[in-house]
C-alpha positions as CSV (number, residue, x, y, z in Angstrom):
1,X,6.6,-5.7,-17.4
2,X,9.6,-7.8,-16.0
3,X,11.0,-8.3,-19.5
4,X,10.7,-4.6,-20.3
5,X,12.3,-3.7,-16.9
6,X,15.2,-6.0,-17.6
7,X,15.7,-4.5,-21.1
8,X,15.6,-1.0,-19.7
9,X,18.0,-1.9,-16.9
10,X,20.4,-3.6,-19.3
11,X,20.3,-0.5,-21.6
12,X,20.9,1.7,-18.5
13,X,24.0,-0.3,-17.5
14,X,25.4,-0.2,-21.0
15,X,24.8,3.5,-21.3
16,X,26.1,4.3,-17.9
17,X,29.4,2.4,-18.5
18,X,30.1,4.8,-21.3
19,X,29.8,8.0,-19.4
20,X,30.7,9.6,-16.1
21,X,28.9,9.7,-12.8
22,X,26.4,12.3,-14.0
23,X,25.4,10.2,-17.0
24,X,24.9,7.2,-14.7
25,X,22.7,9.2,-12.3
26,X,20.6,10.6,-15.2
27,X,20.0,7.1,-16.6
28,X,19.1,5.6,-13.2
29,X,16.7,8.5,-12.5
30,X,15.2,8.1,-15.9
31,X,14.7,4.4,-15.4
32,X,13.1,4.9,-12.0
33,X,10.7,7.5,-13.4
34,X,9.7,5.2,-16.2
35,X,9.0,2.3,-13.9
36,X,7.0,4.6,-11.5
37,X,4.9,5.9,-14.4
38,X,4.2,2.3,-15.6
39,X,3.1,1.1,-12.2
40,X,1.0,4.2,-11.7
41,X,-0.7,3.7,-15.1
42,X,-1.5,0.1,-14.2
43,X,-2.9,1.1,-10.8
44,X,-5.1,3.8,-12.3
45,X,-6.9,1.2,-14.3
46,X,-8.0,-0.6,-11.1
47,X,-11.1,0.9,-9.4
48,X,-10.0,1.1,-5.7
49,X,-13.6,0.6,-4.6
50,X,-13.8,-2.8,-6.4
51,X,-10.3,-4.0,-5.6
52,X,-10.4,-6.5,-2.7
53,X,-6.7,-7.1,-2.7
54,X,-5.2,-10.5,-2.3
55,X,-5.3,-12.6,0.8
56,X,-7.6,-14.5,3.1
57,X,-10.3,-11.9,3.2
58,X,-12.5,-12.3,0.2
59,X,-15.8,-10.9,1.4
60,X,-17.0,-8.7,4.3
61,X,-20.5,-7.4,4.9
62,X,-20.5,-4.3,7.0
63,X,-23.6,-3.4,9.0
64,X,-24.2,-0.7,11.5
65,X,-21.1,0.6,13.3
66,X,-20.2,-1.6,16.2
67,X,-19.0,0.8,18.9
68,X,-17.5,-1.9,21.1
69,X,-15.5,-3.4,18.3
70,X,-14.4,0.1,17.2
71,X,-13.2,0.9,20.8
72,X,-11.1,-2.3,20.7
73,X,-9.8,-1.3,17.3
74,X,-8.8,2.1,18.7
75,X,-6.6,0.4,21.3
76,X,-5.1,-2.1,18.8
77,X,-4.4,0.9,16.5
78,X,-2.7,2.8,19.3
79,X,-0.4,-0.1,20.1
80,X,0.4,-1.4,16.6
81,X,-0.1,1.3,14.0
82,X,0.7,4.8,15.4
83,X,4.4,4.4,14.9
84,X,3.7,4.8,11.1
85,X,0.2,6.1,10.7
86,X,-1.7,9.2,11.8
87,X,-5.4,9.6,11.2
88,X,-5.3,13.1,9.7
89,X,-1.8,13.6,8.3
90,X,0.8,11.8,6.2
91,X,3.5,10.3,8.3
92,X,5.7,7.2,7.5
93,X,2.5,5.8,5.9
94,X,-0.6,7.5,4.5
95,X,-3.1,9.4,6.6
96,X,-6.0,7.0,7.3
97,X,-8.9,9.5,7.6
98,X,-11.5,8.5,5.0
99,X,-9.7,5.3,4.1
100,X,-12.9,3.3,4.1
101,X,-14.2,5.7,1.4
102,X,-11.1,5.1,-0.7
103,X,-10.6,1.3,-0.3
104,X,-12.8,-1.7,0.1
105,X,-13.0,-3.3,3.6
106,X,-11.5,-6.5,2.1
107,X,-8.5,-4.5,0.7
108,X,-7.9,-2.8,4.1
109,X,-8.0,-6.1,6.0
110,X,-5.8,-7.9,3.6
111,X,-3.3,-5.1,3.8
112,X,-3.3,-5.2,7.5
113,X,-3.0,-9.0,7.7
114,X,-0.4,-9.7,4.9
115,X,1.2,-6.5,3.6
116,X,4.1,-8.4,2.0
117,X,1.8,-10.5,-0.2
118,X,-0.3,-7.4,-1.0
119,X,2.8,-5.5,-2.2
120,X,3.9,-8.5,-4.3
121,X,0.5,-9.1,-5.9
122,X,-1.6,-5.9,-5.7
123,X,-0.9,-2.9,-7.9
124,X,-2.5,-0.4,-5.5
125,X,-0.3,-1.7,-2.7
126,X,2.8,-1.6,-4.9
127,X,2.0,2.0,-5.9
128,X,1.7,3.0,-2.2
129,X,5.1,1.4,-1.5
130,X,6.6,3.5,-4.3
131,X,5.0,6.6,-3.0
132,X,5.9,6.2,0.6
133,X,9.3,4.3,0.2
134,X,8.6,2.3,3.3
135,X,6.9,-1.1,3.3
136,X,4.1,-1.6,5.8
137,X,5.2,-3.7,8.7
138,X,3.4,-7.0,9.3
139,X,2.2,-6.8,12.9
140,X,1.0,-10.5,12.9
141,X,-2.5,-9.4,13.8
142,X,-5.4,-11.8,14.0
143,X,-8.4,-11.4,11.7
144,X,-10.4,-10.3,14.8
145,X,-7.8,-7.6,15.5
146,X,-7.7,-6.5,11.9
147,X,-11.5,-6.4,11.8
148,X,-11.5,-4.2,15.0
149,X,-9.1,-1.8,13.4
150,X,-11.3,-1.6,10.3
151,X,-14.3,-0.8,12.5
152,X,-12.3,1.9,14.3
153,X,-11.3,3.4,10.9
154,X,-14.9,3.5,9.9
155,X,-15.3,6.1,12.6
156,X,-12.7,8.3,10.9
157,X,-14.4,9.4,7.7
């Protein structure tokens, strides 16, 4: 993909140097759309309910909902996440209602714990960055805090 992107960008530069501002804008827009389509096509191949993401969390077994842990997660969510996320509506980041039905617990925790690595190495995370045009902030949470947020999000399906 990198080689293809380099070739496309080189072509875009050559073509845009021959025309005016409008031609440059059209070429850049075309390149952006092509890259977006390629990333989306790759992401569609991955089943989000088997994608565990990349990071320290490789396996989680969820049992019955832990109300105490969920309550702690609600508080952590309020202090660390609400600047960008709302439960029921799109904001800076995606709405999180039903997230545990769309992503694996491992993916959710890896995204919370290391969003930079996820965007670099996970197609689904990369697609979200393209869609929302804002990278997820790394809040430097502990695994325990991330797990509590996951438990809280389980109550929001």
